[in-house]
C-alpha positions in Angstrom: 65.3 47.0 86.5 65.7 46.7 82.8 69.3 45.7 81.7 70.0 46.2 77.7 72.5 43.6 76.0 75.1 45.2 73.9 74.1 48.1 71.5 75.8 46.0 68.7 73.2 43.1 69.6 73.5 39.7 70.7 72.2 36.7 68.4 72.7 32.9 68.9 72.2 30.8 66.0 69.9 27.7 65.7 71.6 24.4 66.7 71.8 21.3 64.7 69.5 18.7 65.4 70.7 15.7 64.1 73.5 13.3 65.5 76.9 14.6 64.4 80.2 13.1 63.6 82.6 12.6 66.3 85.5 13.4 64.5 86.3 15.3 61.1 86.9 12.6 58.6 84.7 12.7 55.8 82.6 9.6 55.4 82.7 7.6 52.0 80.5 9.5 49.6 78.0 8.6 46.4 77.9 10.8 43.7 74.9 12.3 44.5 73.6 15.9 44.8 71.2 16.4 47.3 68.1 19.0 47.7 66.4 19.1 51.2 63.5 21.3 51.8 59.6 22.2 50.8 59.2 22.1 46.7 58.4 25.8 46.5 59.2 28.9 44.7 60.9 30.1 47.8 63.3 27.3 48.1 64.3 27.9 44.5 63.2 24.4 43.5 62.6 25.3 39.5 66.0 27.0 39.5 67.6 23.7 40.6 65.7 22.1 38.1 67.1 24.3 35.3 70.7 23.6 36.7 70.3 20.0 36.7 68.6 19.6 33.1 72.0 22.0 32.1 74.5 19.8 33.9 73.2 16.2 34.0 74.0 15.2 30.4 77.6 15.1 31.1 77.4 13.4 34.4 75.5 10.0 33.5 76.9 8.3 36.8 75.5 11.3 39.2 71.9 11.5 40.6 70.0 14.3 41.8 67.9 13.6 45.2 65.0 15.6 46.3 64.1 15.3 49.9 60.8 16.9 50.7 57.4 17.7 49.6 55.3 20.8 48.8 53.2 22.6 46.5 55.2 22.5 43.6 55.7 18.6 43.4 53.2 18.0 40.4 55.3 20.8 38.5 58.5 18.7 39.2 57.1 15.7 37.8 55.8 17.7 34.9 58.8 19.3 34.2 60.9 16.0 34.7 58.9 14.6 32.0 58.5 17.1 29.7 62.4 17.7 29.5 63.4 13.9 29.7 65.5 14.7 32.9 67.7 11.4 33.7 68.7 10.2 37.2 66.4 12.4 39.3 64.8 11.0 42.5 61.9 12.4 44.5 62.5 10.9 48.0 59.3 12.4 49.6 58.9 13.9 53.0 61.7 12.2 55.5 61.7 12.8 59.4 65.2 11.4 59.3 67.7 13.3 56.9 71.2 11.8 58.2 71.4 9.0 55.8 70.7 11.6 52.8 73.6 14.1 54.2 75.9 10.9 54.9 75.8 9.7 51.4 75.3 12.7 49.3 78.7 14.4 48.4 76.8 17.8 47.4 74.0 20.0 49.0 72.4 22.3 46.7 70.6 25.3 48.3 68.9 27.7 45.6 66.7 29.3 47.9 65.5 32.6 47.2 65.4 34.0 51.1 65.8 31.9 54.2 66.1 33.0 57.8 68.6 30.2 58.8 69.8 27.7 56.9 69.7 24.7 59.0 69.7 22.1 56.3 73.4 23.8 55.6 74.7 23.2 59.0 73.1 19.4 59.1 75.0 18.5 55.6 77.9 20.3 56.7 78.1 18.0 59.8 77.9 15.3 57.6 80.6 16.0 55.2 78.0 17.2 52.3 79.4 20.3 50.5 77.1 23.1 50.7 76.6 25.2 47.4 74.2 28.2 48.1 72.9 31.4 46.8 73.9 34.6 48.8 70.6 35.2 48.9 69.9 35.4 53.0 72.3 37.3 55.3 72.8 34.7 57.8 74.8 32.2 55.1 77.5 33.9 55.6 77.9 32.6 59.4 77.6 29.2 58.0 79.5 28.8 54.7 83.0 30.4 54.5 83.3 30.6 50.7 85.8 28.3 49.1 86.8 27.3 52.4 84.1 24.9 53.6 81.4 25.6 50.8 80.4 27.9 48.2 78.5 31.0 48.0 76.8 32.0 44.5 75.6 35.8 43.6 71.9 35.4 43.3 70.8 34.1 41.4 73.6 33.1 38.7 73.1 29.8 37.6 76.2 29.5 35.6 78.5 30.1 38.3 76.4 27.9 40.4 77.1 25.1 37.4 80.9 25.7 37.4 81.1 25.3 40.9 79.2 22.1 40.7 81.6 20.8 38.0 84.5 21.7 40.0 83.3 19.8 42.9 82.3 16.7 40.8 85.3 16.5 39.0 87.9 17.0 41.9 87.5 14.3 44.4 90.5 15.3 46.3 89.3 19.1 46.8 85.9 18.1 47.6 87.1 16.0 50.3 89.3 18.5 51.9 86.2 21.2 51.8 84.0 18.3 53.1 86.4 18.1 56.3 86.5 21.6 56.7 82.9 21.8 56.3 82.3 19.1 59.3 84.9 21.1 61.3 83.1 24.4 60.7 79.6 22.6 61.9 80.9 21.9 65.4 80.3 25.6 66.2 76.4 24.7 66.0 76.5 21.5 67.8 73.6 21.8 70.9 76.8 21.9 73.2 78.1 24.9 71.8 75.0 26.9 71.0 74.1 25.9 75.0 77.1 27.6 76.0 76.1 31.0 73.8 73.0 31.1 75.6 74.9 30.7 79.1 77.1 33.5 78.0 74.0 35.7 77.2 72.0 34.8 80.4 75.4 35.7 82.3 75.6 39.0 80.6 71.8 39.9 81.4 72.4 39.0 84.9 75.5 40.8 85.8 
């Protein structure tokens, strides 16, 4: 006999796969912005480069770290050279991104679309404040705008820059948001997502 789940649907988010912090205290942060993902148009890496070009001259003590690889790597290197961009580092593909989330103050997600932003939840679990374009539906399941991160209308670069500057200039406010980000990320631990699966199986077997 078939049993339907509620007509409203029942969805379960993906769990965080890196070790999470035991408490909600934000670890010490470096003056670093972080991108983690494939170097592709879909991830909006070209948009992030334009944003960094505009903002970096006013923040010489900040760095942008790009973790990943992909088809646009040569484009990125050429763009950096052509525009004489400073304080931008390509870190290559990394199997363990924990240390990058741990050190970075802000995560930049400029994706054109995503299915589920695992990078966001992992970054938030280490107190790395996310700024993301509101370009995919599930992002609102992760980020509560102005509470534990910022959502930017696609693809408003000026507003993205405005929020970056706000976080870069206001360390106390950034730490408050980072602490709330850590707290929100606990919804996505393996234990809590496991409970959601147990709840679903309970519904099915009733």
